[in-house]
ROLUM-889613 format. One record per residue (C-alpha): residue number from 1; residue in one letter; x, y, z. Coordinates in steps of 0.05 Angstrom, whole numbers, plus 5000, padded with zeros to 4 digits. Layout:
<nodes>
NUM,A,X,Y,Z
...
</nodes>
This chain:
<nodes>
1,M,5004,5001,4998
2,S,5029,5064,4977
3,D,5040,5123,5022
4,L,5004,5191,5011
5,S,5064,5232,5037
6,F,5106,5212,4977
7,S,5064,5254,4933
8,P,5080,5331,4945
9,R,5002,5354,4920
10,W,4973,5310,4979
11,P,4969,5349,5038
12,R,4975,5316,5105
13,I,4917,5353,5132
14,F,4852,5376,5107
15,E,4800,5407,5128
16,V,4722,5383,5099
17,N,4655,5418,5125
18,G,4693,5448,5181
19,K,4732,5382,5201
20,R,4801,5379,5205
21,C,4824,5304,5186
22,N,4903,5273,5195
23,L,4924,5229,5130
24,S,4997,5211,5129
25,S,4978,5146,5093
26,I,4917,5113,5060
27,S,4923,5063,5116
28,D,4892,5127,5158
29,L,4822,5117,5118
30,S,4780,5075,5157
31,F,4720,5031,5137
32,S,4669,5064,5096
33,E,4715,5126,5078
34,A,4746,5148,5012
35,C,4789,5201,4993
36,L,4788,5243,4928
37,F,4827,5289,4903
38,I,4813,5350,4862
39,S,4868,5385,4826
40,S,4851,5453,4788
41,T,4889,5491,4740
42,A,4824,5547,4734
43,E,4834,5615,4744
44,D,4780,5613,4783
45,A,4758,5582,4850
46,L,4713,5511,4828
47,H,4658,5489,4873
48,F,4655,5417,4908
49,V,4577,5412,4904
50,G,4542,5335,4927
51,Q,4495,5296,4977
52,S,4489,5223,4995
53,L,4428,5196,4950
54,Q,4406,5168,5021
55,C,4371,5234,5023
56,V,4314,5232,4974
57,N,4294,5300,4951
58,C,4350,5337,4976
59,D,4389,5392,4943
60,L,4463,5394,4929
61,I,4504,5423,4986
62,E,4571,5458,4971
63,W,4625,5409,5010
64,T,4681,5459,4991
65,S,4716,5507,4950
66,I,4775,5490,4910
67,A,4832,5555,4896
68,P,4867,5561,4840
69,N,4925,5522,4821
70,T,4910,5478,4881
71,S,4891,5407,4897
72,V,4844,5393,4958
73,P,4826,5324,4984
74,I,4752,5308,5004
75,L,4737,5255,5051
76,I,4674,5218,5025
77,T,4627,5161,5055
78,S,4638,5096,5014
79,A,4585,5067,5049
80,Y,4520,5092,5011
81,P,4520,5125,4940
82,V,4531,5193,4932
83,L,4520,5248,4878
84,F,4577,5311,4865
85,E,4590,5356,4820
86,I,4643,5402,4807
87,R,4623,5472,4782
88,N,4658,5535,4756
89,S,4645,5598,4783
90,D,4589,5612,4722
91,T,4555,5546,4758
92,Q,4576,5503,4693
93,V,4576,5428,4714
94,L,4651,5406,4695
95,H,4644,5343,4724
96,R,4586,5302,4756
97,F,4591,5232,4797
98,E,4528,5186,4817
99,G,4551,5120,4851
100,K,4595,5091,4906
101,L,4663,5101,4915
102,G,4703,5042,4938
103,E,4719,5035,5011
104,R,4791,5061,5033
105,G,4802,5081,4955
106,V,4836,5144,4933
107,Y,4816,5178,4871
108,D,4835,5239,4830
109,V,4801,5288,4788
110,N,4838,5347,4745
111,C,4800,5398,4728
112,T,4814,5461,4682
113,E,4772,5527,4677
114,T,4726,5494,4622
115,S,4729,5423,4636
116,C,4749,5363,4683
117,G,4782,5295,4665
118,R,4754,5237,4685
119,L,4757,5195,4751
120,I,4825,5165,4772
121,T,4839,5107,4807
122,V,4898,5122,4844
123,Q,4898,5070,4898
124,D,4852,5017,4889
125,P,4790,5007,4943
126,D,4793,4948,4991
127,D,4735,4887,4979
128,S,4694,4901,5041
129,L,4652,4836,5029
130,I,4711,4795,5051
131,G,4691,4798,5119
132,I,4617,4780,5104
133,I,4643,4715,5060
134,F,4696,4702,5111
135,V,4649,4703,5175
136,L,4600,4663,5135
137,L,4641,4612,5111
138,S,4664,4605,5186
139,L,4596,4596,5210
140,L,4584,4545,5159
141,V,4644,4503,5183
142,L,4624,4507,5253
143,Q,4542,4493,5237
144,L,4569,4427,5196
145,G,4623,4408,5252
146,W,4565,4414,5306
147,I,4521,4366,5261
148,G,4584,4321,5257
149,L,4582,4317,5328
150,Q,4512,4303,5345
151,H,4517,4248,5294
152,I,4572,4222,5330
153,S,4543,4230,5400
154,N,4481,4190,5372
155,T,4523,4134,5344
156,N,4518,4065,5391
157,W,4599,4060,5403
158,Y,4599,4132,5430
159,Q,4543,4117,5472
160,R,4582,4054,5491
161,M,4636,4094,5510
162,V,4613,4140,5548
163,S,4558,4092,5586
164,K,4562,4092,5658
165,E,4516,4040,5672
166,D,4563,3993,5703
167,S,4596,4040,5744
168,V,4523,4064,5771
169,S,4507,3990,5790
170,E,4560,3980,5832
171,I,4546,4043,5871
172,E,4474,4022,5879
173,N,4496,3956,5908
174,D,4543,3980,5957
175,L,4491,4041,5983
176,G,4426,4003,5965
177,S,4380,4012,5910
178,P,4320,4059,5910
179,S,4254,4028,5913
180,T,4221,3999,5854
181,F,4166,4051,5861
182,V,4211,4109,5871
183,D,4249,4086,5805
184,A,4186,4071,5769
185,S,4160,4151,5789
186,V,4224,4183,5768
187,R,4229,4139,5703
188,T,4159,4158,5685
189,I,4170,4234,5694
190,M,4239,4232,5657
191,Q,4199,4195,5596
192,Q,4145,4256,5608
193,A,4196,4314,5593
194,V,4225,4278,5530
195,Q,4159,4265,5498
196,K,4137,4339,5512
197,Q,4206,4362,5490
198,N,4197,4317,5423
199,S,4126,4341,5413
200,R,4145,4413,5422
201,V,4151,4457,5345
202,K,4220,4462,5339
203,S,4215,4505,5286
204,L,4177,4564,5331
205,D,4237,4565,5379
206,V,4291,4564,5315
207,F,4248,4623,5288
208,R,4252,4667,5357
209,G,4330,4643,5362
210,L,4345,4666,5292
211,C,4302,4733,5299
212,I,4345,4748,5374
213,V,4413,4728,5347
214,L,4408,4773,5280
215,M,4376,4823,5328
216,I,4433,4824,5378
217,F,4485,4821,5325
218,V,4460,4887,5296
219,N,4457,4919,5359
220,Y,4523,4908,5368
221,G,4535,4943,5302
222,G,4533,4896,5248
223,G,4601,4894,5226
224,K,4601,4972,5204
225,Y,4559,4946,5137
226,P,4500,4993,5118
227,I,4458,4924,5102
228,F,4461,4916,5181
229,E,4439,4987,5197
230,H,4368,5014,5195
231,A,4340,5043,5133
232,T,4350,5124,5143
233,W,4278,5135,5120
234,N,4233,5089,5081
235,G,4250,5026,5056
236,M,4278,4960,5091
237,T,4341,4929,5106
238,I,4358,4862,5152
239,A,4365,4906,5213
240,D,4285,4935,5201
241,V,4262,4858,5196
242,V,4286,4824,5252
243,F,4254,4855,5316
244,P,4181,4860,5281
245,S,4194,4787,5259
246,F,4206,4774,5339
247,M,4142,4805,5351
248,W,4107,4767,5302
249,I,4128,4693,5318
250,M,4107,4725,5392
251,G,4040,4731,5367
252,L,4047,4649,5349
253,S,4077,4633,5410
254,M,4025,4672,5451
255,A,3960,4634,5412
256,L,3991,4564,5429
257,S,4016,4583,5497
258,M,3935,4612,5520
259,R,3901,4556,5484
260,S,3938,4505,5532
261,Q,3931,4541,5591
262,L,3850,4556,5580
263,R,3848,4480,5567
264,S,3881,4466,5630
265,G,3836,4500,5666
266,V,3857,4568,5681
267,T,3793,4622,5684
268,R,3795,4674,5620
269,K,3789,4728,5679
270,K,3857,4701,5708
271,L,3893,4693,5641
272,A,3885,4765,5621
273,L,3908,4789,5687
274,R,3971,4751,5678
275,C,3976,4778,5607
276,V,3973,4841,5625
277,Q,4030,4828,5685
278,R,4072,4807,5639
279,G,4059,4857,5587
280,L,4079,4908,5643
281,K,4135,4876,5668
282,L,4162,4884,5594
283,I,4151,4951,5600
284,L,4184,4959,5662
285,I,4245,4925,5641
286,G,4240,4965,5575
287,L,4250,5031,5612
288,M,4308,5001,5659
289,L,4341,4981,5592
290,N,4335,5060,5570
291,S,4366,5079,5635
292,N,4435,5041,5626
293,G,4466,5094,5611
294,N,4419,5152,5625
295,N,4381,5153,5689
296,N,4358,5225,5692
297,F,4284,5227,5696
298,A,4283,5296,5657
299,T,4319,5262,5595
300,L,4296,5187,5605
301,R,4270,5160,5541
302,I,4207,5127,5553
303,P,4184,5086,5485
304,G,4227,5029,5470
305,V,4230,4963,5438
306,L,4205,4922,5503
307,Q,4156,4981,5514
308,R,4121,4966,5451
309,L,4132,4889,5454
310,G,4094,4902,5527
311,V,4039,4946,5499
312,A,4023,4902,5438
313,Y,4022,4843,5480
314,I,3966,4866,5536
315,I,3927,4889,5473
316,V,3928,4823,5432
317,S,3933,4777,5497
318,V,3871,4808,5532
319,M,3836,4798,5466
320,E,3850,4725,5457
321,A,3836,4716,5539
322,F,3768,4730,5531
323,R,3752,4712,5454
324,M,3796,4659,5446
325,K,3757,4578,5429
326,L,3772,4521,5467
327,Q,3762,4476,5408
328,S,3755,4492,5333
329,C,3691,4472,5298
330,Q,3710,4405,5269
331,Q,3640,4393,5237
332,P,3642,4389,5162
333,H,3612,4454,5123
334,R,3624,4492,5064
335,L,3667,4547,5095
336,A,3709,4507,5135
337,W,3770,4522,5098
338,L,3764,4591,5131
339,Q,3748,4564,5202
340,D,3818,4595,5230
341,V,3786,4667,5208
342,A,3721,4646,5245
343,D,3747,4627,5300
344,G,3774,4703,5308
345,W,3727,4744,5267
346,L,3715,4783,5325
347,Q,3788,4796,5335
348,W,3804,4815,5266
349,I,3750,4874,5279
350,L,3776,4901,5333
351,V,3841,4898,5306
352,L,3819,4929,5241
353,V,3789,4981,5278
354,L,3855,4997,5310
355,I,3887,5004,5242
356,A,3827,5049,5214
357,I,3846,5090,5278
358,H,3913,5084,5259
359,S,3904,5115,5191
360,A,3861,5169,5213
361,L,3913,5200,5265
362,T,3968,5192,5207
363,F,3923,5223,5146
364,A,3872,5263,5178
365,L,3905,5296,5249
366,P,3924,5373,5230
367,V,4003,5385,5252
368,P,4023,5457,5261
369,D,4065,5485,5198
370,C,4057,5413,5171
371,P,4018,5380,5116
372,T,3962,5341,5135
373,G,3985,5263,5125
374,Y,4057,5285,5117
375,L,4096,5219,5115
376,G,4170,5243,5100
377,P,4232,5256,5144
378,G,4225,5330,5144
379,G,4295,5360,5155
380,I,4335,5387,5084
381,Q,4292,5351,5045
382,D,4243,5391,4993
383,Q,4286,5450,5001
384,G,4277,5454,5081
385,N,4200,5473,5077
386,F,4183,5416,5125
387,K,4238,5421,5164
388,N,4205,5408,5231
389,C,4151,5358,5209
390,T,4189,5292,5217
391,G,4147,5233,5224
392,G,4084,5280,5208
393,A,4027,5263,5253
394,A,4069,5205,5288
395,G,4124,5248,5311
396,Y,4078,5315,5331
397,I,4036,5263,5381
398,D,4100,5242,5411
399,R,4137,5299,5427
400,V,4063,5327,5452
401,L,4048,5268,5496
402,F,4115,5252,5519
403,G,4160,5317,5509
404,P,4216,5327,5464
405,N,4274,5306,5523
406,H,4237,5234,5523
407,L,4242,5212,5456
408,Y,4301,5184,5417
409,Q,4353,5238,5409
410,H,4396,5202,5346
411,P,4343,5176,5297
412,T,4371,5145,5232
413,V,4344,5205,5195
414,R,4385,5255,5229
415,K,4446,5234,5191
416,F,4427,5252,5123
417,Y,4376,5296,5129
418,Y,4402,5338,5186
419,T,4335,5336,5226
420,E,4334,5379,5292
421,V,4270,5350,5328
422,P,4270,5288,5362
423,F,4238,5224,5335
424,D,4223,5157,5368
425,P,4218,5097,5321
426,E,4179,5062,5372
427,G,4131,5122,5379
428,L,4055,5115,5406
429,I,4015,5107,5341
430,G,4066,5061,5316
431,N,4036,5010,5372
432,L,3972,4998,5334
433,T,3999,4974,5275
434,A,4046,4931,5316
435,V,3980,4901,5339
436,L,3968,4877,5278
437,L,4041,4845,5268
438,V,4026,4804,5333
439,Y,3960,4787,5309
440,L,3987,4759,5246
441,G,4029,4716,5290
442,V,3974,4697,5324
443,Q,3929,4675,5267
444,A,3993,4632,5243
445,G,3985,4601,5311
446,R,3914,4585,5294
447,I,3923,4558,5234
448,M,3967,4505,5279
449,L,3915,4493,5326
450,T,3858,4487,5276
451,Y,3897,4442,5222
452,S,3938,4382,5247
453,N,3956,4360,5171
454,P,4032,4400,5156
455,W,4011,4406,5085
456,S,3954,4443,5111
457,R,3988,4493,5152
458,I,4041,4504,5104
459,L,3997,4517,5048
460,R,3952,4572,5094
461,W,4022,4603,5114
462,I,4035,4617,5042
463,I,3972,4642,5028
464,W,3973,4688,5081
465,G,4045,4711,5071
466,G,4021,4715,4987
467,I,3967,4761,5018
468,A,3997,4804,5059
469,G,4056,4819,5012
470,I,4004,4834,4955
471,I,3969,4888,4997
472,G,4040,4915,5023
473,G,4070,4913,4958
474,I,3994,4956,4929
475,L,3999,5010,4989
476,C,4075,5026,4978
477,N,4065,5016,4896
478,F,4118,4966,4899
479,S,4170,5019,4909
480,K,4217,5054,4965
481,E,4194,5122,4960
482,F,4123,5130,4913
483,G,4069,5091,4946
484,V,4011,5114,4986
485,I,4046,5084,5044
486,P,4118,5079,5036
487,V,4148,5013,5074
488,N,4182,5048,5139
489,K,4209,5022,5196
490,N,4212,5091,5230
491,L,4137,5096,5230
492,F,4113,5023,5234
493,S,4072,5034,5167
494,L,4013,4993,5149
495,S,4061,4968,5091
496,F,4125,4961,5129
497,V,4081,4909,5173
498,L,4045,4871,5118
499,V,4108,4862,5085
500,N,4142,4842,5142
501,S,4095,4791,5163
502,C,4100,4762,5088
503,L,4166,4745,5096
504,D,4158,4714,5162
505,F,4106,4670,5140
506,F,4150,4645,5089
507,L,4206,4637,5134
508,L,4163,4596,5182
509,S,4138,4549,5130
510,F,4207,4537,5106
511,L,4233,4524,5183
512,Y,4172,4484,5191
513,F,4188,4443,5132
514,I,4269,4436,5146
515,V,4257,4423,5216
516,D,4194,4396,5240
517,V,4168,4357,5174
518,K,4225,4336,5143
519,H,4272,4345,5200
520,V,4331,4353,5155
521,W,4360,4415,5206
522,S,4348,4399,5280
523,G,4348,4488,5288
524,S,4418,4480,5328
525,P,4443,4526,5351
526,F,4390,4588,5341
527,Y,4340,4526,5380
528,F,4383,4540,5445
529,T,4373,4616,5436
530,G,4297,4614,5421
531,M,4286,4578,5486
532,N,4311,4644,5525
533,S,4307,4698,5474
534,L,4280,4750,5529
535,L,4339,4734,5575
536,V,4387,4748,5525
537,Y,4363,4806,5501
538,I,4357,4838,5569
539,L,4425,4813,5589
540,H,4457,4836,5518
541,G,4427,4901,5529
542,F,4464,4914,5599
543,T,4534,4880,5573
544,G,4539,4913,5507
545,N,4607,4937,5519
546,M,4634,4897,5562
547,L,4696,4843,5559
548,P,4689,4791,5531
549,W,4634,4813,5476
550,R,4667,4882,5455
551,W,4736,4914,5458
552,Q,4757,4973,5437
553,P,4784,4957,5360
554,L,4863,4953,5347
555,G,4851,4984,5280
556,N,4803,5008,5231
557,S,4783,4949,5184
558,H,4721,4919,5174
559,M,4737,4847,5191
560,E,4761,4867,5258
561,V,4698,4901,5271
562,L,4656,4845,5235
563,F,4684,4789,5284
564,M,4675,4823,5340
565,D,4608,4839,5333
566,A,4593,4765,5307
567,W,4632,4737,5365
568,A,4595,4776,5410
569,A,4531,4746,5383
570,S,4558,4677,5380
571,L,4579,4683,5449
572,W,4502,4684,5469
573,V,4483,4633,5434
574,I,4540,4587,5471
575,I,4510,4616,5538
576,S,4453,4599,5511
577,Y,4469,4527,5502
578,F,4496,4517,5569
579,W,4429,4547,5599
580,F,4391,4495,5561
581,R,4434,4427,5582
582,N,4428,4452,5647
583,N,4345,4465,5644
584,F,4349,4536,5657
585,F,4294,4579,5626
586,F,4273,4644,5641
587,T,4201,4681,5635
588,V,4167,4738,5660
</nodes>
């Protein structure tokens, strides 16, 4: 790798947007950074204007000017596509670039008064995907190794090698064997435990575990890759999918658990009270997590991930507690294929009423100094005409009810749109669409309870997923920006919930097929994490920056950061496995 100090045209210190940066060599460039040198032989100053393409409908802003007969280095992000132009004093565009620069690449453009040459690559960029490929291959090798060990542990010769029956028998002869009655009782209990474990639908725990591991990986930083970061505003990334999917599978598990409790004799009133208590515990734990690093009541963030989980859980579980049928009608009739819908018709009406309320607030509530029905990010979009309208009615309601100081102060939208008002992605009215998301999970669970044939379950899940995806696609016009209701995780928009549910139905169908129907995959290691998902999530929030999970990176490469974040998430999988082996399971 060459050294920038070898060239007299490349100053060691440069200033961009008021920030001074030291650059003694190319190695000083960090991940997601590229260096562009603009050399000018023009008689007048040239102007460099640009904008990240993450900022939709935003004007180009001037980043810096290039004095005559000088070379100016400009630090540009390589994580996202950018648009920049080099203009002369008459605002004539001399050079235009739209796209992504390579990570840690160095580029050069030579300009005169009337034109600029092409963009020249001085130093080839790094291949930022190598880290992802390496980690994926490592995980694949570990998974294959785990499968191999499982097969070995199930072989007869291994069982004979580790068997301790003889030594146990000798001890029993010396100390006296327990009575036949006790031995039979213990054996019966063990057999019941094994049967219960075997009858459990493992794909649900695998689904839940996969969600929580990805959520932890994203929260740790996701290796600083854009695909593992939340969308700036509209759109969806992997990071945007994991938490809603966890809510969806919570709804499915809720349906199975509540039917079991009602059949075991728990009264509906007592069940509803249990659900409210559990939801309140989730909200309380969420507030505790928010206070980690900020325990000042004047600025404590009130909304949060577990708070949304708790609110949606209370609403949906109370509906199901009072309305869930103990047994689906088994009488054949013309609409038997809609039995899973008919069993929850009243709940569906209540959910749709909540969606109607959400839509009315979103599109009809007057917001001071903002267009009615505004769904944009505010800030510098649309020439800054709606700079304080971030989130429209959703943001306005949160600022009025909670107060600006009790909301999330660093939303993703601020990075590119330069917004000034706080905005919380887990705001109040987003809980209404979250109820729909959880209830779609309940619907998936009701399908399991109504139909025992695996293929009937899979077919119905696929149909529900297709319907949800089509409706969500129509609402967003199958595009990122131009639909009536864009896909937006920050707003928890209706289209976002439906598209996410579509993915969840399809993913569950796949996991159920390979784990529970064909037994192609045991679900390890995500199965173990899924059995203690809530505890893992809570503890990872308190130990986020502690050893051995995380450390101060020694370098500035994607590889090290990605390894650290993948290791942190993997460590929780290992811990979950030991919890599982010791029969330790946590619930609220």
